[in-house]
N, C-alpha and C positions, 0 to 999 in steps of 0.2 A: 429332893433332887435326884435320888437314886431311882433308876428305872428298872434295872435288873441286877439286884445286889448279889454278891458272892458268885460271880462267874469269872472265868479267866480270859486273858487277852487272846489265847488260842481259840476259845469259843467265839469271840467276836470276829476273829479272822475268818473262821469257817462260815459265819453268817454273811460277812461282807463279800467273801469270795463267791459264794453262791449267787448273790445279787449281781455281782459284776459279771459273772459268767453268763447269766441269763440275758444281760444287756449287751454282751459282746461275744458273738459266736466265734471270733478269732482268738479268744482267750483260751490258753491251754494250761493245764495244771499237771506237773510231774511229781510223782511220789516215789520215795525209796523205801517201800514196804512199811510206811508209817501213816497210812491214811486215817486210821482211827485216832492216833495221837495228834495229828494235825487237823482233826475235825473236818475231814473231806467226805464223810459218808453221804451227806445230803447232796453234795455236788456230783458224786458218782451216780447217785440215784436219778437225779433230774437232768444232768448234763453229761451222760456217759461218753459221748464222742469228744468231750473236751478234757478227758482225764486219761493219763498214761501212767501205768504202774511199771516201774523199771527195776524194782528189786533193790537190794542193798548194794548199790553201785553209784555212789554219789559223784565220783569223778566222771564216769561215763554220762551220768544224768546231766551234768553241767554242759558237756559237749552236745548232747541232744537238745538241751535248751537253747544253746547258741544256734544250732542248725535251724530249729523251728523259728527263732527270732529272725534269722536271715531270710526266711520264707514269708515274713510278714506277720507272724503270730506274736501275740502278747503272752509271755510265759511267766508262770509262777513256779519257781523251783523250790520244793519243800522238803525239809527233813529236820532233825534235831540240830541245834546250833553248833554242837560240838563236832558234827560231821559236815555241816553246811552253814558256815564257810570253813569249818575246821579241817575236814579231810580233803576238800576239793578246791582249796585256795588258789592253787596254780591255774587250774582250769577257769576259775572265776576271773582271775587276773587277766589271763591272755585271751581266752575265748569269748569272754563276755565284756569285761570292762575296757580292754584295749580297743575293742570295736564299738564300744558305746551302744550295746544292744538293749532291746526292750525286754530285759529279764529281771524279775523281782526275786531275789534270794530270800527265802523265808526260813529263819532259824528259830524253831520252837524249843521249849524247855531250857531256855537260857538262864544263866545265873545260878544261885545257890538253891532256889526253891524246888529244883528237881528232887531234892531230899534224899531218900534212901538209895537212889541209884548211885550216889557217891561221886567222888572226884572225877572218875572217868567220863561221866555224863553231865558234868556241870561246866557249861561254857562260861568261863570267866575272862576270856581273852578276845571274844568275838568283835567287840567294838574296835579294839586295836587292829585286828586283822582287816576289818572292812573300811574304817574311816581313813586309812592310809592310801587306799586305792583311788587313783584318778578316775573321774566320771561317776564314781559310785556314791550315792546319797544314802543316808542311814537314818532310820526312824525306830523309836521304841515307845509304843503306846502304853498308857498308864492303866487302862482298864478295858472291859469288854466293849463299851461304846466307842472309845477312841480307836481301838483296834479295828472295829467295823468301819469307822469313818476313814481311817488311813488306808485300809485295804481297798475300798472303793476309789479313793483318791489315786492310789498307785496303779489301778487298772487303766487310768488315763494318763499316767506319767510316761514321759519319753526318756529312755535311757535306763541304765541299771540302778537298782536300789536294794538295800538290805533292810528287812523288817525283823526286828527282835521281839520274840513272844515268850510268854511265861506259861508254865503248866499250872501254877498255883492260882486259886481263886482269891479274889479280893473285892472290896466294895467298888461299886460302879458309880462314879460321880461325874463323869463327863456328859453334858447334855448332848442328845443326838443331833441337835442342830448346830453344834460346835463345828467350826470350819478348821481344816488343817491346811497348812502350806509350808513349804520348805523355808527354813530360817525364821520360823515363828514358834513361840511357846505360849503357855497359858499361865497367867498369874492367878493362882488359886486362892490366895488370900494376901492381904497387905499388912505389913508392919514395918515401921521405919528404922528399926535397930539392927536387924540382921536379915540376910537373904538366904533361905534354904533352897537349894537347887537339887531336884531329883528327877527320876524318870522311871517308868515301869512300876513295879511293886513298891519301890521306896517312896513314891509320892504319898501313899497312904500313911507311911511312917512319919514323913515330914509334916503332914497335916495334923496328925495327932500330937507331935512334938510342939508345933506352933500353938495348938490349943492349950497345952499344958504350960508352955512358956508364958502365954498371955495371963494365965491365972497367977503367975509369979511376977507379973508386971513387966515382962519383956515382950516387945512387939516384933513378931517375926513375919516376914513375907515367905510364901511358898511358891516356887516357880516350877512348872512341869516342862522339862526340856525334852519334849518328844521328838523334836528335830535335832538329832545329834550332829549330823553333818548335812547341810551347813548349820552351824550353830546360830541361834538367835542372838547374834552379836550385839545389835543395837539395843535390844531389850535387856540383855544381861549387863551391858555397860551402864545403861541408865539406872537399873535397879541397884547395881553395885555402888554407883555414885550416891544414890539416895540413902542407902543403908550403911555403907562403909565397912561391911563385913559380910563374908560369904562362906557358907558351909555346903559342901556337896555330899550327897548320899547315894551310893550305888552298890549293887551286887555284882561287882566286876573288879578286876585287878585295879589297884590304885595306879600302878604304872601304866600310863598311856590309856587311861579311861577318861570319862567325862571330866572328872576333876582336873586331870592334867591338861585337857583341852582348854578348860576355862581359865586355869592358871596361866597358860600360855597367852590367851587373849588378854587377860588383865595385866600381865607383865609388860605387854607391848603398848597398851593404851591407857590403863588406869590401875597402877599397882594398888592392891587392896588386900588387907589381912584375910587369910583363908584357913579353913580346916577342911580336911577331906576324909570321909568315912567310906571304907570299902575293904576289899581283901588285900592284905599287905604281903604281896609276893609269896603266896602259898597256894597250894591246890585245895580243892574242896574235899569233903568227906561225907560219909553217910550220917543221916540224922533227919529229924523232922525239920520243916522250914523254921519253926520257932527256935529249935535248938541251934540250928546253923546260924540264923541271924543273930542270936545271942552270942554265940562263940566268936563271930567276926565283928561284933560291935555294932550291928545294924539294929539298934533298939531306940525307942523314944528317950529312954534315960541317958543313953550315950550321946544322942543328938543334943539333948539339953545340956549335958556336961560340957560338950565341945563348944556350944554357943556361949555358955557362961564363962568358960576359960578364955575364949576369943574376945569377948567383950571386956573382961578384966584386963587382958593384955593391951587392949586399946584404951583403957581408962574410961569406959563408958558405963 
């Protein structure tokens, strides 16, 4: 099933963006001196008139994006997630979201997997910053193929959206003919005892945990929640009802991350026992992806431990 293993979602974004730009001459891409990191090299080469380099000026860049959108352009606003939306949140809120403009905010190097760059460059709050904004939709692809699919989808999307990307390479398991739409996720495997919900890099962790749990006689479902806002509410409620237990896994703050969003959904419609794995109210630090994931409990062993504890609590 793997088409291009061990590539990153930022690589898939670059491939999808080039395809979208070739199909739409009104598409514009803005960079804050990070074209290599955002995989914009091929776009600069083949579509130079659709690329603007604005230097390290993320707040100004958001204003330029708004101006271009008001002129009828489809704009991709790109930088590291810690700066975009981290540094230019006010401009995104007022200049882009309040006016419901056609601007895609692209935040790469999100989460812990930025590694040795340390806590200053590990965006662990970006979902909280973006999901709270009216008119703004939020997506987080799991792999190279899904990033390419979502990028081409966003090129035809009306209104603002945030696309969360990772620097780290991982297995590529999404079929290229997979469709993406807002408010829909992908059931990656089925098991009737517990539902594992993940997005981005943690989908691979969830799949491996489900495989190991199966060998222990525990049947786990894995759901890729690539549409963060709007949530795939109908799918999540159905799967929570079928399994009766939910574990969320994310490289983001637990406070106001996906786990919190799902807990809010379930508390209102279907109270369900939950466990949430993520960063517990702390900043990141320097280290390899593996070291950091282990330090913050984002491991298959900890997922299995949380599942077993949760099922014991439920008496299953």
